[in-house]
C-alpha positions as CSV (number, residue, x, y, z in Angstrom):
1,M,7.4,-4.3,17.2
2,R,5.4,-4.6,13.9
3,A,6.1,-7.8,12.0
4,P,7.1,-7.8,8.3
5,L,4.2,-7.9,5.9
6,T,4.3,-10.3,2.9
7,I,2.3,-8.9,0.0
8,A,1.6,-10.2,-3.6
9,A,0.2,-8.3,-6.5
10,V,-1.2,-11.0,-8.8
11,Q,-2.4,-11.3,-12.5
12,P,-5.2,-13.8,-12.8
13,V,-6.5,-15.4,-15.9
14,C,-9.9,-13.9,-16.5
15,I,-13.1,-15.2,-18.1
16,P,-15.3,-12.1,-18.6
17,K,-18.5,-12.2,-16.5
18,D,-17.8,-15.7,-15.1
19,V,-17.6,-14.9,-11.4
20,A,-17.5,-18.6,-10.3
21,S,-14.6,-19.5,-12.6
22,N,-12.7,-16.3,-11.8
23,A,-13.2,-16.9,-8.0
24,R,-11.6,-20.4,-8.4
25,E,-8.7,-18.7,-10.2
26,H,-8.4,-16.2,-7.4
27,A,-8.3,-19.0,-4.8
28,R,-5.6,-20.8,-6.8
29,L,-3.4,-17.7,-6.9
30,I,-4.0,-17.0,-3.2
31,R,-2.7,-20.5,-2.4
32,N,0.3,-20.0,-4.7
33,A,1.2,-16.6,-3.4
34,E,2.0,-17.5,0.2
35,A,1.4,-13.9,1.3
36,R,-0.5,-12.2,4.1
37,V,-2.1,-9.7,1.7
38,V,-2.9,-10.6,-2.0
39,V,-4.0,-7.7,-4.3
40,F,-6.0,-8.3,-7.5
41,P,-6.7,-6.0,-10.5
42,E,-9.7,-3.8,-11.0
43,L,-12.9,-5.7,-11.6
44,S,-10.9,-8.9,-11.3
45,L,-14.0,-11.1,-10.6
46,T,-15.9,-10.0,-13.8
47,G,-13.2,-8.6,-16.1
48,Y,-13.5,-5.1,-17.3
49,E,-17.1,-5.5,-18.4
50,L,-19.0,-2.4,-17.4
51,D,-22.4,-4.1,-17.8
52,A,-21.5,-7.1,-15.6
53,E,-23.9,-7.8,-12.7
54,C,-22.9,-6.5,-9.3
55,V,-21.3,-9.0,-7.0
56,S,-22.7,-9.4,-3.5
57,P,-20.3,-10.1,-0.6
58,A,-22.7,-13.0,0.1
59,D,-22.4,-14.6,-3.3
60,G,-21.8,-18.3,-2.9
61,A,-19.1,-18.2,-5.6
62,L,-16.9,-16.3,-3.3
63,T,-16.7,-19.3,-0.9
64,A,-13.8,-20.6,-2.9
65,I,-11.8,-17.4,-2.1
66,V,-12.8,-17.4,1.6
67,E,-11.7,-21.0,1.9
68,A,-8.3,-20.3,0.3
69,C,-7.8,-17.3,2.6
70,A,-8.6,-19.4,5.6
71,E,-6.1,-22.1,4.6
72,T,-3.3,-19.6,4.0
73,D,-4.2,-16.9,6.6
74,T,-4.5,-14.4,3.7
75,I,-6.4,-11.2,3.3
76,A,-7.4,-10.8,-0.4
77,L,-8.3,-7.5,-2.0
78,V,-10.5,-8.3,-4.9
79,G,-12.0,-6.2,-7.7
80,A,-15.8,-6.3,-8.5
81,P,-18.8,-4.2,-9.3
82,V,-20.7,-3.7,-6.1
83,V,-23.9,-2.0,-4.8
84,G,-23.5,0.8,-2.3
85,A,-25.8,1.6,0.7
86,A,-27.9,3.9,-1.5
87,G,-28.4,1.2,-4.1
88,K,-26.0,2.8,-6.6
89,A,-23.5,0.7,-8.5
90,H,-19.8,1.2,-7.8
91,I,-16.4,-0.2,-8.9
92,G,-15.3,-1.7,-5.7
93,T,-12.7,-3.5,-3.7
94,L,-13.8,-6.5,-1.7
95,R,-11.8,-7.6,1.4
96,V,-11.9,-11.4,1.6
97,S,-10.6,-13.3,4.6
98,S,-11.4,-16.4,6.8
99,A,-14.1,-14.2,8.4
100,G,-15.9,-13.7,5.1
101,T,-16.3,-10.9,2.6
102,D,-17.1,-7.1,2.8
103,V,-16.8,-4.1,0.6
104,V,-13.9,-1.9,1.8
105,Y,-13.5,0.7,-1.0
106,R,-15.4,2.2,-3.8
107,K,-13.5,3.9,-6.7
108,S,-13.6,7.7,-6.4
109,H,-12.4,8.8,-9.8
110,L,-14.2,7.3,-12.8
111,G,-13.0,7.5,-16.4
112,G,-14.1,6.6,-19.9
113,D,-17.6,5.1,-20.0
114,E,-17.6,4.2,-16.3
115,P,-19.9,7.1,-15.2
116,T,-22.7,5.8,-17.4
117,R,-23.0,2.8,-15.1
118,F,-21.2,3.6,-11.9
119,S,-21.2,6.3,-9.2
120,P,-18.0,7.6,-7.5
121,G,-17.2,6.5,-4.0
122,D,-16.8,8.6,-0.9
123,G,-13.1,9.2,-1.0
124,A,-9.9,7.9,0.5
125,V,-9.9,4.8,2.7
126,A,-7.3,2.9,4.7
127,I,-7.6,-0.5,6.4
128,D,-5.5,-2.1,9.1
129,V,-3.7,-5.4,8.8
130,D,-1.3,-6.6,11.5
131,R,-0.6,-3.0,12.5
132,W,0.1,-2.0,8.9
133,R,-2.1,0.8,7.6
134,I,-3.0,0.2,4.0
135,G,-4.4,2.9,1.7
136,L,-6.7,1.7,-1.1
137,G,-7.2,2.9,-4.7
138,I,-8.5,1.7,-8.1
139,C,-7.0,2.5,-11.4
140,K,-7.8,6.2,-12.3
141,D,-7.6,7.1,-8.6
142,T,-3.8,6.6,-8.9
143,G,-3.5,9.6,-11.2
144,A,-5.7,11.9,-9.1
145,D,-3.7,14.4,-6.9
146,R,-6.6,14.9,-4.5
147,H,-6.9,11.1,-4.0
148,I,-3.2,10.8,-3.4
149,A,-3.1,13.7,-0.9
150,D,-6.2,12.5,1.0
151,T,-4.7,9.0,1.2
152,A,-1.3,10.3,2.4
153,A,-3.2,12.2,5.2
154,L,-4.4,8.9,6.5
155,D,-0.8,8.1,7.6
156,V,-0.6,4.9,5.5
157,D,2.3,2.4,5.6
158,L,1.4,0.9,2.2
159,Y,-0.8,1.9,-0.7
160,V,-2.3,-0.7,-3.0
161,A,-4.4,-0.5,-6.1
162,G,-6.0,-2.8,-8.7
163,L,-5.6,-1.6,-12.3
164,V,-6.4,-2.2,-15.9
165,H,-3.8,-0.6,-18.2
166,L,-3.1,-1.1,-21.9
167,P,0.4,-2.2,-23.0
168,E,1.2,1.2,-24.3
169,E,0.4,2.8,-20.9
170,R,3.6,1.4,-19.2
171,D,5.0,4.9,-18.6
172,I,1.7,6.0,-16.9
173,H,1.8,2.8,-14.7
174,E,5.4,3.5,-13.7
175,Q,5.1,7.3,-13.1
176,R,2.0,6.9,-11.0
177,G,3.5,4.2,-8.8
178,I,6.6,6.3,-8.2
179,K,4.6,9.5,-7.5
180,I,2.4,7.8,-4.9
181,A,5.4,6.2,-3.2
182,R,7.1,9.5,-2.8
183,A,4.0,11.6,-2.0
184,C,2.8,9.1,0.7
185,D,6.4,8.1,1.8
186,T,5.4,4.5,1.7
187,Y,5.4,1.2,-0.2
188,V,3.1,1.0,-3.2
189,A,1.7,-2.2,-4.8
190,F,-0.1,-2.2,-8.2
191,A,-1.9,-5.3,-9.3
192,S,-2.4,-5.0,-13.1
193,F,-4.4,-7.2,-15.4
194,A,-2.4,-9.2,-18.0
195,G,-3.7,-10.7,-21.2
196,P,-7.3,-10.2,-22.3
197,T,-9.9,-9.1,-19.7
198,G,-13.1,-8.3,-21.6
199,G,-14.6,-4.9,-22.3
200,G,-12.6,-4.5,-25.5
201,Y,-9.2,-5.2,-23.8
202,E,-7.7,-7.9,-26.0
203,Q,-4.4,-7.3,-24.2
204,T,-3.4,-5.6,-21.0
205,L,-0.1,-4.4,-19.6
206,G,0.7,-6.8,-16.7
207,L,3.9,-5.7,-15.0
208,S,2.3,-5.7,-11.5
209,T,4.8,-3.9,-9.3
210,I,5.8,-3.2,-5.7
211,W,7.8,0.0,-5.1
212,S,9.7,1.2,-2.0
213,A,9.0,4.6,-0.5
214,D,11.7,6.2,-2.6
215,G,10.1,5.0,-5.8
216,S,12.5,2.1,-6.5
217,P,10.8,-1.1,-7.8
218,I,11.5,-4.0,-5.4
219,A,9.4,-6.7,-7.2
220,R,7.8,-6.8,-10.7
221,A,5.7,-9.4,-12.6
222,G,6.0,-10.1,-16.2
223,V,3.4,-9.4,-18.9
224,A,1.6,-12.7,-18.9
225,P,-1.4,-13.9,-16.8
226,D,-0.6,-16.1,-13.8
227,D,2.5,-14.1,-12.8
228,M,2.8,-12.0,-9.7
229,A,5.0,-9.5,-7.8
230,R,5.8,-10.6,-4.3
231,A,7.8,-9.0,-1.5
232,S,8.2,-8.9,2.3
233,L,7.9,-5.4,3.6
234,V,9.6,-4.3,6.8
């Protein structure tokens, strides 16, 4: 029998381009979340600063997150600019655990000014945690039909994504979460930045949400930093 999975979608306070300070904030939220999987927003380690330096999985600043994950038996999915195998920059998801840090996903669908700095990733990805199969996405991916279909084909039990949305994009946030839940027939968790996050974003939406497979919200954060949505999935 598969055990329930406790997940939290969190909204960190962000200092643009200050990876060390943001890593300490990530560690604090991981300890507070008391969850097996903790999901952070897009580019959570740097803020939405497209010219921020890429973050290496070996960066010493990430030790704070590794230690928090070791103490709490957590797997954290963290947003950062990363370098791919071909030396290209990507908007990525880092998996952090007691075992260390690795890049597990690179954003496939870029928007706005992102293509001037970043290259798209190689497509849909799923990782396994405690016999749960977790599909991964980042922001604009969540509105791409091809990405959704390709992720559904990976037979996922949960879909998670880190986002940066403006306050006026609440309807988009909600519609995408519901659509993915129904298309993939699975739980969905969006971790959305709240408050300012650099890159011209003086305010962001917040409202990180976890939906059931029928599109019903089962947990939702507020609009302020330091809040989270948390649920135990069965």
